[in-house]
Structures are given as structure tokens and as C-alpha cells.
N, C-alpha and C positions, 0 to 999 in steps of 0.2 A: 193426268187426268187419266190415263188409262189405266193406272192403279185404282182408282176410285170404281171406274164402270167395272172392273173385274171383281169388287168386293161387293158393288151393288149387286151384279150379277149370279154371285153364289150365296148371298144371305137371303135374296127375296125366296129362295126355293127351300128354305129350311122350314120342314114341317114334322122333325123328329119330336118323338113322346118321352116321357118320362117310363124309363123300362118297368116291363112287369110282367113278372115270370111267376107260373102256377106253383103252387106247395105240391111237391110230390111224396111221396112214402119211395125213398131210394132204398130199393133192394138187388142193388146192381154190384159189381165188385168194387166200385168206389167211385167218386164220392158218397158220403153217407150222410143220411139227418143232421143236423146241429143242432146243439142246447140252443134256447133263444140268450140266456146268458153269457153265451160266446160271442153272439152277435151284439150285443149289450156293451159286452168288453172291445170288441171291434168298432164302435161307435165314439172311442173317446175321443177329446181334442187331439190332434197332431202335434207331437213336440218334436222337439231334436232328439237324434240317435245320441248326441251326447249329453243330454239335458240328464243329472241325478235322478231327479224324479222316474223318469226311465229306467236309467240304467238298473236303476233294483230290481225291477222286473225280469231285465235280460239276466241277470245274477239268478233270481228264484229260477226262472226257467231252467238253467243248466242246471241249480239242484234240484231240481223235481226229476229233470233228465236223468239224473243218476240214481235216483231210488228207481224209476222206471226200467233201467238198461241194467241196473242191480252191479254197480260199478262205484269206486272210492277213486282209484288213481286215474281212469280215463278221463282227458277233457271230454265236455257234453256241450252240445250248441246245436244251433239248429242253421243250416244253410237254405240263402234265399233261392229257392226252387223246390219242383215237384220230387218224387223220390228218384227219380232219373237223373237228376241234377245230383244230389246223394252217392249216385251209380256213379256217375262220371267223374266227379270230384275225386273219390277214390281210383278209381284207375288213372288218371292224368297226375295226380298227387305221389301214389306209391310207385308207379310205374317209369320205366324210362327206355328207350327202344332195345335196349342190350340186356333188357330182363325178359324173364319167362312168368308167364303166368299159366296158371291150371284152372279151369272153369268146371265144376261139376255140372253138368246140364241136364234138365229134363222136362224142359218146359220155356214158354217164349221169352221170360226175362232172364233167364239163362243166354238165350242167343243174343238178348239186347248188352248182355255184358260183353260178349264175345265179339259184336262189331265194334263197341267202343275200344276195348283192347287194341285190335287189328288196326285205327287209327291213331293211335298211340306209335305204331309201328312195332311194339315189341314182338317176342316168340309166346303166339298165341294159341294152347293147346286148350283143345275142346273134347271133354271126357263125355257121350253120350248115354243118357239114359234112359228110358221109355217113359212119354207121357203117359201120365195115368198113375205113375208109380215114383217112390220114393229113388234117389239115386242111389248105386249100388256101390258102398265104399271100398270093396275090394279091386273097384277099376280104379280108384285113386291110390291107395296102394299100390298096385302093380303100376303103375305110370311112374309115380315118383322114385321108383328104381334105376330110368332110365335116364333120370337127368342126377346132372352134377350137383346143381344149384337152380331151387324155384324161388323165386321172390313173393310170389302171391299165388294164394288158394283162395278161389269163390264159388262161393254156393248161395242160393236164394233158402231161407228157413222156410217161407210159405208162399209155396208156387202159386200165385193168385191164376195164373190160367188153366192152372189144373184140380186145385184144392187139394193139393197133398201138403203134409208138414213133414220136413225131412229132420232129422235128427242132427243136430249140428256137431256134437259134444266129440264124435270119433272123426270127423271132420278136422277139427279143431288139434284132435291130439296128434293126428298124422301130420300135421302142417308144422307143430312145436316140434316135434322128432327130426324135421327136415329142415329144421331153420326156417322156415317162410312164414309170410304174414298171413292172416286169414282177412278174407271180406265177406261180410255176412249183410244179405239182402232180410231188412226186418219190416220191410213196408208194410205186409199185411199182417205180421206178426205182433210188433212191439203194442202193448195193452190188448191182446188179447190171447198170449202163448208164453209158456216161460222162455225167458230171454235171458242169462245170466253170462254177464259179460267178463266178469273177473274170474270166476269160478270156470268157464270155458275157455279162459285166455283167447280171447277174442280182440284183434287189433282194430278193426276197423267194424262200425254196424251203420248202416243209415235206412231211414226210415221214411214216412211219410205222415203227415198232417191229417190227411181224409179218410182215413181206415178206422181202426179202432180209435183213434184219439178224439173220434168225431171232430173233429175242426176242418174249415173250409182248406181246399188244396192251395200249397203255392210255398209251404216251408218242409227241409226234410231234417227231422233231429238226426244228430248222429252222436256216436261216441269212438272217440280216436285213442289209443294206447299212448302211451309217454312214447316208449321204442317206435311205433311207427311214426311218431312225430319228429324223433330226432331222426329218422330214415329221410324225410321229407327235407329238413333243414341240411342234412347232408349230401343230398345229389350233387351227381358230375354235373347236370344243367336242371334249370327249374322247369319246374310243373310246364307241359304245354297251353295251358288254361291260367292266364292270371286270375280271374274271375272266381274260378274253383281251386284254386291254390288253398288245402285245408289247413298250413299251417298260416297262411295270413288271416283267414276266416278267421281261426280258432284265437289271434291275436287281439281281434274286436269281444268278443267273449270275455274272455281274460283279463283281469285289472293290468294293467291303467284302460283297457279297452279301447286300442290303438285304432283309428281309422283305418278300414279299408276299402266298404264300401256303402250306400246309405241303405240300411235294413229296411223291409217292410215293417214299419212300426204296428201298423195297425194289426198285421198278420201277428207277430211277436206278443202281444195283447191278448188276440184270440188263443193262444196257445198256451199262454199263461192259465189263463181261466179253463181251458179245456183239461190240463193236466191239474189244477187244482179241485177240479169237479172228478176228475178219476180218481184222485189219493183220496178225497173224503169219501168215494164208493170204497174204496179199497182194489187193490190190486188182483188180489185172490177174488173177491167178491166179482168183480168184473171178470175175469177168467171165468167163474162158473157161470155167469150170466151167458156168457158166449157159449159156452158150452151146452148148457140146459136148452137153449132156442137152436140151437145146431141139432141136436141129437131130437127134438121135435119134429122140427123139419124135414129130417131123413126119414124119420119114421112116416111121418103125413104123407112124404113121396112115394114111399115104398108101398103105401096102402092103396096108392091111387095107381097103383099097376106102372107104374115110372121107373127106369134104373139110373143107378148111381154112378157116375165114373170112378171118383177116389175107393180103394179098398177101406173096408172098416178102421181097418190098425193104424192107416194114415193118414186118416182125412182130417180136414181142416175144417174148424168149427165155424169161421169166418165165411169161405167161401164153400157152396155147394154146388157143384157142376154136376146137372142132370141131362141124358142124350134124350135129344130131340125124337119123340116117336117115330116110326116111320110113316110115311105120309103124311106127317102134319107138318105144316109151312110155320117155322118156327120164329121167323120176321113177321107175321100177320099175328100169332099168339101174343108178342112183345109189343104189338101195336095196340091192341084189344086192350091187353091191362094196362097201357100206359094212357088210352084215349077213355076208356071206361069206366075203369078202376081205380087211376091216379098213380099206377103203380110200376117203377123201372125195373125191369131185370136186365141181365148182362148177356151178351153172347159168347160165342168162342173166339178163341186166336189161334194163330198157324196153325197147325195142324187138326183142330177143332172148331174151326172157322165153319159155320153153320152146320154143326154137329151138336152141339150143347148148348143149356142153358145156364148161366150163371148166378145163382140166388148171392146176395150178400149180405149176412147179418153182424153188421160190426157197429161200435158204438152205440150212437143214438138209435139206429137203424134196427137192432140188436132186443128185438120187443116181443113177447109172446102174442099179443094183440096184431102185430106185422105178419106173423108166421102165419096164425091163425086165419087171416084177413086173403093172405095169399091162397093158401089151398083151397078155401071155399071159391075165390077167383077161377083156379086151375077146374075145379067141379063142375062150374058152370060152361067154361069158354072150351075145354078139350071135348065134350059128348059134341057138343055142335060144331066141330071139326071133325070128326069121326073118330074120336078115339073114345071109345065105354067106361064111363067109370060110376060106381055107385053112389047116390048123391048121399055125403056128409061122410064117407069112410074115411076121407085125407083128416077132416079137422078132429074126428072121432078118434082117430091113432093118435094125432100130436094132442088132444085134449087129455088122454089117458097117460101119454108120456110125462105130462106139466104134472098130473096128480100124483105120479110113481116118485115125483121129487119131494113130496111134502112129507 
């Protein structure tokens, strides 16, 4: 009787409605807009994670990831979770408390690596570079001379918080010379920048689906070398996280697809379609699309009199950080863009919190019409907030940039 009264009490107040969200132009640091074909693929019937009809697509995702990561030897698969899950899986699987990790840090996500490594309890060495500049590789070379053995060297290829593209090959070479593993954050670079896993001898790369792959968030595509996988199998103690044990997860993606956990079937189907679309477009073509839109945006921003954070030689085409002009309320401008123009842009993290805007042009959000729409919106908004701009100057500069590509 008491149970019946309780159920009645709670069910009578149920006034919830079907979820409705506005369609935004997502020009922040992620997630980006998603192709309707990907959303359609995700609406397919739910099946078992062991159904041969589904396992076909699991295997094809792995094959397409090999092409994208540029690897023949590495195991490629997708972890259930966002890019941070890929990061933590690497830290937990490759490191034991007796090991040493060196982190090449010059941004927010290098700091996240360090926090995860400290929780494992290993010897965590953080080499600090300047935010807004590439990490100086000579610092790593000097530090390696102080250690008899380093297990893992970690770096971020595309630092989303600063818009910096890091040259990874010299870091990997130093790691190999000192018999250390390399772990590379390719969350914002996979599908947007050159990433040569085999040629650069990378041991573990993790990414995320919601950036240049133009897929909803929720999966972390990874590439794991055979020597790194053997190291995980031969650990003194098992990884502290069972769920993020890379060898166990890889066992499902390898034949005969040994059960580990119930993977998100709809997200895998969405990733399959997103990768198929990417390869149909062509990897180099997608790289070039990101490059052209990034350059047009930067030229338009400079024409408006706004200042860029990243130096030209190290800029990231997918994420463009802009200094918020003195006297301008950055949050207010973001809200105006969202409410009046339906455009989302990002703000700063860590040292740059409240100081920069971050404009993301990734995957389906990397389009010339979005670049011109954003610049036009800035031309209308900023003068009203006290920052004078000549009408049409940003759009004109970006348009001329596009014409130069023809």
C-alpha cells in the first residue's frame, strides 16, 4: 500500500516533454557539427555487440582507422569514452607506480596528463613550455640525460587550449633513442593534420570523435603499438583501471572479439559512417579544406584589428585563439553570437581563461560560409561594444583569401 502511494505521488507530477535543442553553428573547440548521414547511421536498430552483422562494422572501423593513423602494424580501435578516456587508458595501462613519465607540457591538456599520472603514483616529471608556443624539444633532450630509465614520454600534437601544432617526430626520436614509449594526444589533429604513426614510431595515439572526424562525442579512437601492448601484458601488476585496460579493450576489437564490456553500438555505427565520409572526401583533401578555412579566418580576424595568439609558424588550422580586445566583455560577445546569430565559439582555459576566444573549424564545421558568417557577425557586434571596425573589412579579407586558392 505504501509502495503504491509512493508511485502515484511521483507519477502524477510527470510533466516532462520530448527534448528539443536548437541547431547551432558550432565554431567552438568541440564538438563540431555532424553530417546528417552520421546521425542516420546512429539511428539503425540496436543489435548485440557479438552479432556478426555488427562485428563487420567493428572490423571496418578498425581498418579505416589504420588508414587514418597511417599504420599497418598497430592495433587500432575505439575506446568507449571521450578523448580523456583515451588519455587515461594510456596512463593507466602503460605506467606502473615504479615507472617514470616525462610530460612535454605547454597547455591545458598536458596538465591533465600530469594529473592522471600523479594519480597512478608513478614518478611524474612535467617539463614546462610557454603557453601559446610549441614545446622546446631541447628541454626534453636535457631532461632525459638525468634519468637511467624513462618508461613513457607524452606530448600533445594539437593543443586545443592554445591553438598550437607541435612537431611530434623529434620527440618520438628522442623517446626511441632512450628506449621509452611515446604517448601522443591527437584529439584535435586526427583527420586534420598529418599523423604518421608507423613512420614516426609512435607507441600510443589517442583521439576523439567530436573534432575533425565530425562525429558525436563518446568514443576515443586509438592506435597501440605491438611493443606497447606486450608491455601491458607483462606488467608486474594489472592496470589500476579494469575498464580502461588497453589490452583487454583491444581483445574485443581483435578476432575472435572477446567480450570486455558492452560497447556503445550506435556510436560505433556513427563513427563507421564518419570515417567512410572522410575517406570518400580524401584525407589530403580534408587537410587542405581545414588549411584554407583556417587561413581565411586568420586573415579576416587580422583585418578586423584583432590579434591572434598562435605564431604563424606553429598555428593550428582547426582552432584559432584570438585575444579579446581590452575593454570588451568576452562572455557578452559570446552570448550575443549564440542568441542572435546561432553561433557558438569557445573561451579560454587555464592561463588564458577569460582572455581569449577560441574559434573551431573542424570537420563539418570547417566551411567557408561559416567563416564569412562569423566575421560578418563580429563586424556588427564589436562596434556596438566599443571596438571600432570598418564595415565589411573582415569578410573582404577572407573572401580574397578564398579567391587566391582558385
